[in-house]
N, C-alpha and C positions, 0 to 999 in steps of 0.2 A: 355533630350537633344536638344538645341537650333539651329536650323537649320535655313538659308536666305531664303528667296521668292523660289530659286531656289530647294530647300531644302537641301545645301551643307554646310557644318560647315566652319566658318571663322577661318583662320589661328588661330586664338586666343583661339579659342574656342577648335580646333584641339591638339592643344599646350595645354591647358589645361588636356585635357584628357589623352594625351600620358603620360604627367610628373605625372600624378597618380601614373603611376607604371613603368615609366622612360623607358621602352623598346623602343620605337620608336627614341626618341631624344638624347638618351645617348648613344645609342646601338654603339660599334665602328663599326659594319657594314654599319649602315647609315649617323649619322651626329656626332657621338661621338668619340673623341679621348683621351689615357693617355696622360696627360700634366704632366711635371716635374715642381711643385710648389714649391718653396721655399725648395726643396729636398725630398718632398711626391709626391707620384703618385696619380693624381687624375683625373677623367673621366670627362670631360666636354665638351663644343663647345667653341673655339675658333674663333671671326669671326672682321676680321679687317675692320673697317669704316671708313669714310671719316669723317672729324672734322664735318664739316657742318652737316652731319645726326646724331652727337652724342651729341656734346656741345658746347658751344662758347668758343674759344680759346682766353686765357688771359696772359699776359707776354713771350710771345714766339718770341718776335720780333728778327730775327735771327739765329733763329734753326727753322730746320724741322721737326715737329713732326707727328707722327703715333697714331692715337686712335683704340682702340680693344673691344671686349665686350667679358667676358667671363662668359659664362653660366654654373652654376655648382649647385649640390645638395646641400641642407644646409648641411645635414647630413657629407658630404664631407671637410667641411672648417669651421673654425673659427675664431674670431678675427679680420674680416673685418673690416676696418676702413679706411674713405676716408683720403686722405694723405698720405698714409703709400707706401712704395716700397715692389714690389714682384719680384720675377723671378720666368718668365715662359719660360720653354725651353730654358735658358741660357738668354735670354733676359729680362733688367732689364724694369720694367713697374712702375709707380704710379697711385694708384686705385683714380679715381676721385669722384666716385660716387658708390653707389652699392644700388639695391632695389629690394624687393621680386616679385618673379612672381609665381604666386597661391601659396600654402601653403608651397613647399618644394625645389624650386630653385632662387640661386640669379642670378642677373643679375650684372656683375660686369664691371662697365665702368674703362678703362684704358687709361694710353696715356704716350707713347714711345717718347723720344729724340733720333732722326735720327743722331748724329753727327759723 
């Protein structure tokens, strides 16, 4: 276990520990929630973010665009590709990127048009 000078874990270190057994991060009693992802029930964490926090925006002139991140277990999803459309809880999003967090979790960057 690695701690900072004060003896506490950083958020990332604690996150990696928690995702090894998924209890704290994905627990519906804490952060997790079941989402309808293209008709499939998926346990994850959906976080709305400001575009400046997440990714540079391009080609959005004249549109109100919102961004979000979806954290899911890799075992719960497959076939994630940048540019694909996905419907989450009835709202259509475009996958802007996805990457690994630890060995078992995907972070999926989403962009939605708020027309």
